[in-house]
Backbone as CSV, one residue per row, in Angstrom:
resi,resn,N_x,N_y,N_z,CA_x,CA_y,CA_z,C_x,C_y,C_z
1,MET,0.832,-1.226,0.090,-0.084,-0.335,-0.453,0.758,1.391,-0.183
2,THR,0.368,2.674,-0.734,1.020,3.508,-0.556,0.257,4.147,-0.150
3,PHE,0.547,5.208,0.497,0.181,7.058,1.082,1.848,8.259,0.939
4,ARG,1.326,8.755,0.436,1.378,10.465,-0.095,0.895,11.439,-0.158
5,VAL,1.064,12.454,0.428,0.603,13.640,0.720,0.941,14.868,-0.613
6,THR,-0.467,15.058,-0.569,-0.060,16.328,-1.480,-0.691,17.677,-0.913
7,LEU,-0.525,18.716,-1.571,-1.271,20.391,-0.686,-2.051,20.061,-1.484
8,ASP,-2.580,19.989,-2.817,-3.766,19.670,-2.692,-4.892,18.818,-2.479
9,ASP,-5.728,19.091,-2.295,-7.000,18.900,-1.080,-7.919,17.591,-2.567
10,GLN,-8.098,18.086,-2.564,-8.512,16.242,-4.481,-7.806,15.633,-4.305
11,LYS,-6.827,15.506,-3.919,-5.985,14.870,-3.669,-4.995,13.981,-2.469
12,LEU,-4.767,14.907,-1.824,-4.425,14.014,-0.698,-4.790,12.914,-0.325
13,MET,-4.235,12.368,0.799,-4.606,10.735,0.959,-5.576,10.252,0.288
14,GLN,-5.478,10.245,-1.591,-6.958,9.748,-1.796,-6.396,8.191,-2.237
15,CYS,-5.124,7.154,-1.709,-4.883,6.024,-1.849,-4.948,5.433,-0.578
16,TRP,-6.153,5.686,0.002,-6.387,5.604,1.604,-7.288,4.041,2.303
17,THR,-6.549,3.220,2.368,-6.939,2.396,2.026,-7.747,1.835,2.957
18,GLU,-9.083,1.211,3.372,-9.873,0.400,5.213,-9.097,-0.227,5.994
19,ASP,-8.901,-0.892,5.425,-8.266,-2.476,5.755,-7.073,-2.849,5.678
20,ILE,-6.475,-1.485,7.418,-4.870,-1.161,6.882,-4.899,-2.499,8.497
21,SER,-5.445,-3.631,8.666,-4.437,-4.594,9.388,-2.950,-5.029,8.641
22,LYS,-3.447,-5.248,6.775,-1.956,-6.139,5.820,-0.466,-4.905,6.355
23,CYS,-1.062,-3.546,6.826,0.044,-2.735,6.925,1.169,-2.805,6.604
24,THR,2.093,-2.925,7.357,3.407,-2.573,7.943,2.960,-1.611,9.161
25,SER,4.039,-1.760,10.061,3.892,-0.677,11.281,4.481,0.650,10.255
26,GLU,5.314,0.328,9.425,6.187,1.635,9.068,5.710,2.315,7.900
27,GLU,3.774,1.652,7.208,2.903,2.222,6.979,2.551,3.186,7.502
28,ILE,2.133,2.389,8.806,0.668,2.444,9.038,1.428,3.851,10.112
29,SER,2.677,3.852,10.445,3.394,5.213,10.860,3.524,6.760,11.136
30,ARG,3.784,5.985,8.880,3.834,6.819,8.013,2.248,7.643,7.818
31,ALA,1.486,6.435,7.942,-0.154,7.327,7.835,-0.220,8.021,8.579
32,HIS,-0.148,7.751,9.553,-0.156,8.295,10.772,0.109,10.413,10.566
33,VAL,1.098,10.235,9.862,2.333,11.413,10.475,1.422,12.267,8.998
34,GLU,0.685,11.248,8.028,0.507,12.197,6.512,-0.369,12.539,7.364
35,ASN,-1.965,12.028,8.060,-2.965,12.026,8.443,-3.382,13.380,9.205
36,ARG,-1.962,13.701,10.339,-1.817,15.033,11.126,-1.595,15.896,9.742
37,ALA,-0.914,15.642,9.009,0.243,16.582,8.191,-1.821,16.840,7.432
38,TRP,-2.341,16.233,7.119,-3.866,16.962,6.341,-4.203,17.096,7.158
39,TYR,-4.376,16.879,8.212,-5.389,18.288,9.544,-4.913,19.865,9.531
40,LYS,-3.987,19.861,9.669,-3.091,20.747,9.806,-3.703,21.631,8.549
41,ASP,-3.148,20.927,7.312,-3.474,21.895,6.337,-4.728,21.895,5.967
42,ILE,-5.171,21.478,6.302,-7.275,21.711,7.113,-7.564,22.566,7.780
43,ARG,-6.768,22.752,8.458,-6.820,23.878,10.271,-6.312,25.353,9.322
44,ARG,-5.700,25.009,8.694,-4.007,26.297,7.995,-5.542,27.114,6.860
45,LYS,-6.351,25.407,6.317,-7.094,27.111,5.194,-8.264,27.479,5.467
46,ALA,-8.624,26.324,7.028,-9.895,26.894,7.741,-9.455,28.768,7.605
47,ASN,-8.969,28.419,8.586,-8.210,30.100,9.446,-8.498,31.147,8.073
48,ALA,-7.396,30.340,6.546,-6.699,31.587,5.957,-8.453,31.578,5.245
49,MET,-9.316,30.791,5.194,-10.821,31.053,4.631,-11.974,32.197,5.263
50,VAL,-11.477,32.239,6.626,-11.566,33.561,7.603,-11.219,33.927,7.390
51,ASP,-10.048,34.592,7.497,-9.064,36.124,6.858,-9.727,36.359,5.735
52,SER,-10.106,35.137,4.666,-10.407,35.939,3.407,-12.244,36.766,4.152
53,ARG,-12.717,36.050,4.523,-14.277,36.526,4.709,-14.540,38.019,5.478
54,LEU,-13.689,38.132,7.085,-13.599,39.175,7.277,-12.783,39.905,6.850
55,ALA,-11.913,39.694,6.017,-11.253,41.098,4.045,-12.915,41.294,3.886
56,LYS,-13.694,40.499,4.141,-14.107,40.528,2.485,-13.560,40.733,1.749
57,GLU,-12.868,39.680,1.538,-12.585,39.152,0.224,-13.164,37.862,-0.985
58,ILE,-13.821,36.508,-0.194,-14.957,35.900,-0.858,-15.916,36.218,0.313
59,GLY,-17.072,35.966,-0.509,-18.645,35.998,-0.227,-19.981,35.227,0.981
60,GLN,-20.405,35.567,0.971,-21.221,35.131,2.446,-21.238,32.531,1.179
61,ASP,-21.639,33.309,0.526,-21.923,31.899,-0.170,-20.658,31.192,0.259
62,GLU,-20.188,31.795,-0.720,-17.975,31.270,-1.039,-17.481,30.352,-0.226
63,TYR,-17.864,31.493,1.457,-17.745,30.805,2.285,-18.780,29.490,3.332
64,ILE,-19.423,29.524,3.104,-20.862,28.297,3.455,-20.307,27.859,2.536
65,GLU,-19.762,27.786,1.090,-19.105,26.333,0.261,-18.226,25.676,0.434
66,LYS,-17.700,26.405,0.993,-15.783,25.966,1.508,-16.177,25.341,2.878
67,ARG,-17.105,26.478,3.568,-17.207,25.808,5.188,-17.555,24.754,5.258
68,LYS,-19.021,23.715,4.255,-18.459,22.631,3.881,-17.454,21.443,3.321
69,VAL,-17.320,21.972,2.481,-15.978,20.973,1.722,-14.244,20.653,3.293
70,SER,-15.054,21.857,3.760,-13.697,21.973,5.245,-14.544,20.937,6.602
71,ASN,-15.679,20.907,7.050,-16.253,20.253,7.333,-15.736,18.638,7.308
72,VAL,-16.147,18.517,5.663,-16.895,17.216,5.648,-15.267,16.252,5.661
73,ASP,-14.315,16.898,5.333,-12.982,16.906,5.346,-11.814,16.752,7.024
74,VAL,-13.020,16.917,7.795,-12.356,17.122,9.381,-13.170,15.815,9.377
75,THR,-14.505,16.417,9.251,-14.795,14.512,9.200,-14.166,12.903,8.769
76,GLU,-14.082,13.007,7.636,-12.640,11.800,6.362,-11.324,11.693,7.510
77,CYS,-10.901,13.081,7.942,-9.871,13.169,8.177,-9.737,12.287,10.134
78,ALA,-10.696,12.990,11.065,-10.828,12.207,11.590,-11.313,10.968,12.097
79,ARG,-12.259,10.149,10.853,-12.114,8.393,10.787,-10.784,8.095,10.602
80,ARG,-10.449,8.718,10.219,-9.478,7.918,9.370,-7.845,8.040,10.515
81,ALA,-8.459,8.692,11.211,-7.331,9.118,13.061,-7.795,8.216,13.319
82,ARG,-8.627,7.574,13.635,-9.641,6.509,15.346,-9.446,5.607,14.004
83,VAL,-9.378,4.639,13.404,-9.280,3.877,12.443,-7.239,3.978,11.956
84,ILE,-6.402,4.959,12.483,-5.282,4.084,12.858,-4.918,4.128,13.819
85,VAL,-5.669,4.881,14.912,-4.979,5.016,16.293,-5.495,3.053,16.611
86,ALA,-6.370,3.346,16.050,-7.282,2.188,16.478,-6.176,0.240,16.336
87,GLU,-5.496,0.368,15.023,-4.566,-0.074,14.783,-3.814,-0.438,15.392
88,ILE,-3.080,0.851,15.495,-1.750,0.939,16.609,-1.767,0.362,18.202
89,THR,-3.535,0.617,19.074,-3.201,-0.400,19.697,-3.204,-0.714,19.945
90,SER,-4.027,-1.716,18.346,-4.614,-3.239,18.678,-3.268,-3.949,18.132
91,ARG,-2.390,-3.644,17.806,-1.223,-4.362,18.057,-0.420,-4.030,19.158
92,GLU,0.087,-2.900,19.613,0.658,-3.137,20.952,0.241,-4.167,22.037
93,PHE,-0.700,-4.223,21.414,-1.690,-4.862,22.895,-1.564,-6.241,23.088
94,VAL,-1.381,-6.459,21.379,-0.828,-8.452,20.941,0.215,-7.990,21.352
95,ASP,1.325,-6.882,21.124,2.372,-7.687,21.509,2.558,-8.092,22.987
96,ILE,2.404,-6.478,23.937,2.370,-6.963,25.054,1.734,-8.503,25.789
97,LYS,0.501,-8.504,24.944,0.345,-10.040,25.405,0.104,-11.018,25.116
98,ARG,1.304,-11.418,24.369,1.911,-12.662,23.894,3.474,-12.834,24.537
99,PRO,3.237,-14.362,24.876,4.323,-14.775,26.161,5.215,-14.284,26.263
100,GLY,6.335,-14.514,26.037,7.450,-14.520,26.249,8.416,-12.851,25.107
101,SER,7.261,-12.324,24.777,7.667,-11.205,24.556,8.911,-10.430,25.079
102,SER,9.479,-10.607,24.561,9.992,-9.170,25.410,10.662,-7.819,25.534
103,ARG,10.245,-8.195,23.690,9.934,-6.632,22.246,8.907,-5.733,22.688
104,VAL,9.460,-4.285,23.451,8.849,-2.754,23.414,8.232,-2.513,22.037
105,PRO,6.929,-2.095,22.229,6.298,-2.129,20.844,6.370,-0.437,20.697
106,PRO,6.374,-0.466,19.437,7.318,0.219,18.767,5.900,1.525,18.584
107,ARG,5.682,3.510,19.513,5.765,4.026,20.021,5.748,5.014,17.869
108,VAL,4.572,5.224,18.112,4.396,6.405,17.003,4.094,7.473,17.763
109,ALA,4.554,8.242,16.756,4.376,9.477,17.730,3.168,10.771,17.258
110,GLY,2.239,11.357,18.721,1.109,11.566,18.900,1.023,10.647,19.135
111,CYS,1.232,9.872,19.277,0.252,8.193,20.356,0.687,8.760,21.762
112,PRO,-0.412,9.076,22.671,0.102,7.774,24.443,1.331,7.009,24.040
């Protein structure tokens, strides 16, 4: 599976797959980092949109439409984050509970 990040909203995280259980830990870690980057980009664009609206550079109708798209992206980003964190947690639980396992589960940046 391939994950990639671009700053183009239409292409960002399009190569997402629902079944990440078959991904390597490295791929899941990369997906987690990319999803966080996507969320930061969504927030940055939302802030710029609000600034544009306050400066009267865009009208109310355009603002409302862009806000709807932004809200859909935030919802999808949060859903993907839950899937990723659930998989990471699941793998850590299995590693900790495995009899005779002396391996410390890998930590993923941004996860407790």
